[in-house]
N, C-alpha and C positions, 0 to 999 in steps of 0.2 A: 606757360605764362611767365613773363619777366618778373623779377623781384619787385621792381617799381610798380608794375601793374597789380601785383598781388597786394602790395601795401595800400595802393589806392582803393582797391576793392574792399579791404578790411576797414579803411577809414570811412568811405561812403556808406558802408553797411553798418557802421556804428560798432564794429568789433574792436577797434582801437581808438584812442582819443587823438585829437589833433596834436597834442604835445608829444605823444608816443610816435605818431607818424613822422613829425619833423625830426625827432631824435633819431629814428631809424634811417630815414633817407639821408640825413646828414652824415651818419656813420658810414653809409655806403658811398658817400660822395655824389649823391644823385639829386641834391636839393635844387640845383640849377635847371634840372630837366623837368621839374614839377610845374604844372600849369599854375600861374598866379591866381586864376579863378578858383582853383581847388583850395587855396589857402585863404581866400577872402572870407570875411564874416558872412557874406551873403550865401556862400556855397557851403561852408562848414560852420555849424553852430558851436557854441562853447562846449567844453568838455562835459560829458554826461555826469549827472549827479544822481545819487540813489535816494529813494524814499518818496513819500507823498502819495496822494490820491489824485489821479487824473479823472476829470469829470467831462464827459462828452454830452452835449445837447444835440440830440439826433432827430432829424426829420426822417420820414420813412419808417414808421413803426405802427403797429396795429395790435389791438387786443386779441386778434385771431392768430397772431404769430405763433410759430411752433419751433422747437429745437430739433425737429427732424431735418437733418441736413438736406434731404432730397426735396423738401418743400420750401426751402428758404427763398424768399422773394423780396424781403424788405431790408433796407440798409441797416436798421437797428439790429434786427435779429442776425443779419449777416456779420455784423461787427462783433456781436456777442459770440457767435460761432467761432470767429477767428481768435477771440480771446481764450476760448476753452479748448479748441481743437486745432489740428494741424493737417497738412496734406503731404503727399510724397514730394511735391515740387512747389517751389515758391517763385513768383514773378517779381523781379526787382524793379527799381525805378526806371531802368532803361528798357523795360519790357522783355527782359531776357529770362529764360527759365533757369533757375539755380536750385541746387539740392536743398531739401528740407528734411523730411523723415527718410527720404532716400539719400544715401551717401553718394551714389553715382549710378549711371545707367549707360548701357551700350545697345546698339541696334545692329541687326543684320544688314547687309548692303541694300536689300530691297525695302528696309524699314518696316517689315511685316512682323518681326519678332523683336521684343524689347526685354532686356534683362536688367532689373532694378536691384541693386544691392542696398539693403536697409541699414540705417544707422543702428548700431548695437547699443543695448543698455537703455533705450528710451522707455520710460514708464508712463502708464496712464495714471491719472490722479489717485486711483485706488491702490496703486502699488504694483499692479500687474505689468509685466514686461511686454511691450509690443513685439509681435512677430509676424511672419509671413501670413499666417492664417487670419490674423486681424485685417491685414491689408486685402486679402482675397475676399473676405466677407464684406468689407467696406465698399469694394467695387461691385460685387455681385448684387447688392441691394438696389443698384441702379440699372440692372440688366433684365431683359425678359419682361414679364408682366409687372409693371411698376408705374406709379404715378410720379416718379422722380423727374425733376426738371433736367437731370443729367442723362436721361434715357437716350436722347439723340446723340450725345457725344460719346456715350459708352457703347452704343449699338454696334460699332465696328469691331469691338473686342470679341474674338471668337472663342478664346480659351485663356484661363489663368491658372497657373500651376506654381506650387512652391518647390524650391530646390533647397531643402533645409529650412532653418528658422529665419535666415536673414537674406534670402534671395527669392524674388518673385519674377516669373516669366510670363509676359503677355504675348499672346499670339493674335494678330489682327486679321480681319477678313481680307484686307489689302494694305499695302504700305501706307504709312502716314508719318512723314518727317516731323510733324508737329505734335506727336503723341505726348511728349513730356508736358506740353501745355495743358493737355486734357487732364493729366495727373495733378495739375494745380487747381482744378475746379473746386471752389469752396463747397459745392454740394458733395464732392467725393472726399469728405473729411474722414480721417481714419478713426474708427471707433472699435471698442472691444468686440470680438466675435460674439454673435448672438444678441447684441443689443437691438431692441426693437420696441415698438409701441410706446407705452408710458415711460419705459426706461430711458428713452431718448431725451426726455425732458429733464433728466438729471444732469445732462451736459457732460457726461464722462468723456474725457479726451486726454491729449498729451500737451495741450496748449499752455501758454504762459501764465494763465490765471485759473484759479479753481472757483467754480460757481458757488456763491453763497446764497444769493437771492435772485429770483427771476420772475418778474411780473410782466407778461407779454405786452409790448407796446408802451409800457409805463416806466419800468426801471430794472436795471441789471446791476448787481454788485458782485465783484470778484476779488479774491486775494491772491497775491503772488504765489506762483507755484515754485516751491523751494527746490524742486528736482527737475526744473525745466532743462531740456537738453541743449539749448543754446547758451553757451557760457556767458554769464554776465547779464543776460536778459531775464525778465524785463527790468527796467530801471525803477518803475513805480512799485510801491507796496500794494496798492489797491487801485481798482478801476471801478468807476460808476458811470453808467450810461443811462441818460434820462430821455424819454421820448417827449419831444416838444414839436408838435406838428406845425404850429403857427410860426411863420417866418419872423414876424416882429417880436414875438415872445422869445424866440431863440436868440435873436440879436440882443435884446435887452438882458437876457440871462448872461450873455458873455460880457456885455458892457458893465454890468453891476457885480461881476465877480461870482455869479452863481455857478457858472461852468467855465471850463478852460478852453474848449474847442467846440466849434459848431460847423455843420455842413450846410450846403444848399443856401448860400447867402442870396439875398434878393439883388439881382443886377442893378435895379434902379436906385438902390441905396448903398451899393458896394463902395462907391467912391468915398462915402463918409467913413467907412471902416478903414479904407486906405489912409485916411488922414488922421485917424484916432491915434493918439500917442502911445497908448498901452495895448495896442492890437497889432497883430501880424495878419495882414490880408493876403491870402494865397490864391493865385491864379495858375491853374495847371491845364495844359492841353493834353487831352487823351483821346478816347474814343466815345465819350459820352454824347448821345444824340437823342433828339426828341422825335417821337413817331406818333402817327395818328391812325392806328390799325383799324381796318374794316373787316368784319366777320363775313367771310364769303359763304357761310352757311345760311346767311339771312339775306333775302332779296331786298334791294336790287344789287347788293355788293358782289354778287356772283358774276356780274356783267363788267367786263373790263372797260367798256366805254364809260360806265358810271365812275369807275375808279380813276380813269384818266381825267375825266371831267372835273372831279373833285381835286385832283392833284394840280390842275391848272388854275383853280380859283384861289390857291394859296400864294399870297405875296410874301415870299421868303425874305427878301431884302427888308421889308417892313418889319418882319418878325425879329430879324437880327438887330435892327436899330431901335425898335420900340420895346420889345420884350427882353432881349438879351443885352440891350444898351451897348452893342458892339463887342460883347464878350463871347464871340463865336463866329461861325461862318455858315453860309447856306449849304443845305444838304441837297442831294440829287436823287432822293427816293430809293436809296440803298444804304446799308449800314456800315460800309467800309470807309474809314476816315482817311484824310490826306496823309497822315503819318504812316499808314500801312503801305508796305512796298508793292502791294498788288492793287492799290487804288487806281481806278479806271479814269485817269485824267482825260482820256480821249473821248469820253462820252459827252455829248452836248448837255449843257446845264439847262434843266427845266426852269422856265421863267413863268411869272404870273401872266396869263394870257386869257382874258375873258372870252375872246372869239373862239379859241380852241375848246374852252370849257363848255360853251354853249353848243358847239358842233358835236362833241362827244355825248353830252347829255341829251341833246335832241335825237341823235342817232339811236340812243338807248330808250327813247320815249319817256325820259324822266326829267325833262326841262322844267315841268311844273311841280315836281316832287319836293316836299319839305324834308330836308335831311336833318336828323337829330344828332348833334355832337355832344357827347357826355364828357364832362371835365370836372376836375377838382385840382386845387393847387398842390395836393400831395403828389400828383403825377409829375410835376416839376414846377419850380417857382415861376409864376406868371402864366400857368396853363389856362386859367380863366381869361386873362387878358388876351392870350394868343387865340383863344376860341372866338372871342368877340371880334378880333381883327379879321379872322377868317369869315365870320358872319358878314362883316362890312365889305370885305373885298368880293365875297360871293354876290352880295346884293348889287354891286356895280356890274356884274355879269348877268343879272336877272335870275340868280340862283338863290333859293331860300334855304338858309341854314338856321336851325333853332339850337341855341346853346342850352344844354340841360346841366345845371349845377348840381353836382353830387357831393355827398358828405365825404370828408377826408377819411374818417375812420371806416375801415372795411372796403375802401375803394378797390383794392387789388383782389379782394375776394368776391365782391358783389357787382363790380362794374367791368373791370378788365377781363377779357375773354368771356364776357357774359352779354354785354350790350353791343349793339351793331357798329358803332363808330365812336372811338374814345381817344382821349389824350393819354400818352404814355411816354416813358423814357427808358433808355438802355444805357448802362455804363459802357457797353461795347465789350469786345474781347480782344486779346492780343493777336489772334490770327483770324484770317478770313474764314477758314474751315470751321473754327469753333463758333463764330458768330452765326454763320449760315446754318450749321448743324443744330444749333440751339433754338433758333427762332424761325427758320424758313424751310427747313427740310419737312417733308410731308408728315413724317411720324414723330416730329419733335413735340414734347409735351408743352413747350412754351411757344409753339407756333400759334401766335395770338390772333391770326386771321383765318386759320384752318385752310390756308392756300395750299394747293397741290398742283405742281407743275412738273409733269414727268420728265421733260427735257432738262429742267433745272436740277432735278434730283439726280439724273444720270451724270450731268456735268460736275456736280458737287462731288460725287464718288470718284469720278475720273481725276479731278484736280487733287483730291486727297492722296491718291495713289501715285500721281505723277511726280517723279523725282527730278526731271529736267525743269529748271526754274523758269526758263523762257516759255516753255509749253504750259507750265502750271499757271503762269501769269495770264496767258491767253484764255485759259479756261475760266479763271476767276473774273476776268474782264467780261466775258460772256455771261457769267452768273450775275454780275452786277447789272448788265444791260437788261436781262430778263426781269430781274426784280424791279428795276426802275420803270420799265415800260409795261410789264404785265402783272406785277405784284400788287398786293392789296395794302401796302404800307407806305403812305406818304412819309418821307423823312425830310422835313423842311429845314432842320437846323442841327448843327453840331455845336455844342456848348462847352466853353471853358468850365472847368470845375472850380467853383468859387467857395472857399471856406475861410474861416478866420479863427485865430487862436490868441490867447493871452500872450503878452510879451515874454513871460517867464518860461514859456514852452520852448524846449530845444529839440532839434531834429536835423537829419541830414537828407537832402534830396528826396522829398516826399513823392511817392509814386502816384500816378494818375490812373492806374488800371481800375481801381475802385475808389469810393469815397474814403475819407479818414485814412489817407496814406495806405491804400490797398487794404482797408479794414484793419490795419496793423499799427495804428498810432499808439494804442496802449502798450504794445510790445516794443516799438522802435523809439518812441519819444521819451523825454525826461524833462525835469524842471531845472532851469539854470540857477535859480535862487530860491 
């Protein structure tokens, strides 16, 4: 890495201030080589200041939330988890895997064995020094017989061994060039060896904040970890995360100064936030997408003609214009976004087609069936409106869709993966393998359709082990084709991530891999005044 590149990485990662950056590159005579965009106020915020309490108003919380890393499924609890715990690997704003609790890693040429060197001297909040045994335990709780959502991505791990206190060796069933990304999964947070059951709710970890109060779905309060292993982080003394499920209430809380940062802004009112003088309106393109999964264990969703028929009744362009207000683009019934290098741009885009919808539903003998679509706006902002649009576009094709409005609280426990056809969203994942392994592989705990396609499963394993990039792309394109044409998950839209913050919040290049700057805003952000 060149010296200039190293300094740019330190700057955008918040490790040095803009003033320090300019001083160092000037001393090296490299200022002329620096991109003007990097020095602009829009690219680099004011120098970080210490102190204060950052308050987040969060959608995506429920009273049933847990601090068990393997069961995390809500934005609020996921952000809390990132406040108090860490992973071996971090994903930066560019979508690249960078060291966190791991200091470095190396792989054998076939990518089937990975050696991770751990950062030395890292302490849990109780003062215990983290070592290889903690890492091995933290991975093993997601392997074998487990209800962990990370089971699908951890399944290819064949063996884990310690080589001393600071080295962990992973042996995989087959090569996987993306394995460092798996080690960044928030479910696989590093916890002290032996932590289980009720002890998980104590939130013991190595993260930037120490848990003080946790009321699931309601409120989290944490104080700065004075022994945090990232020098200078976090900038805030305290963090408070408040569950606010209603979009209007969240927006009002920001506008009246009750919170400093909110997620999931309503697209139809986002332009007002963009015009507000004391607000920073943030639009980030990532892998976030909206889905409408059908449980294949419930008839008639085991019939692919039914699934295709319902995919054709969705007017995707209308959803982009009326629900997302242009803040997104149409999906093609698979979860891989345009920004992914393996995105299958050669697949024909599925369009709204009433004639094809009727053809497939008639072939399945279900043209007169009334399909129930379960929805709540906690699934995504505008989920109810999107469901009504589907109901209306279906009616034009002579297809009956009944919209069932569900309560926001408990939606992910009582509706998702419980009822036959529901609204849902995914933040997406940095790699195709991770996304498919998490939600589409037959044995994945978050396979929310229970879809099982033997050829797809074989191709997914083959793509994971294929190190030739051209061949690997061909395999992932075929995976996308199968999911689009034979899967049980309509993916009508990819959405920009819309959030808003008080003007006094400072940050550098917020990440779009998860909400709230990769769930890390409390660690990465600061107040400018």
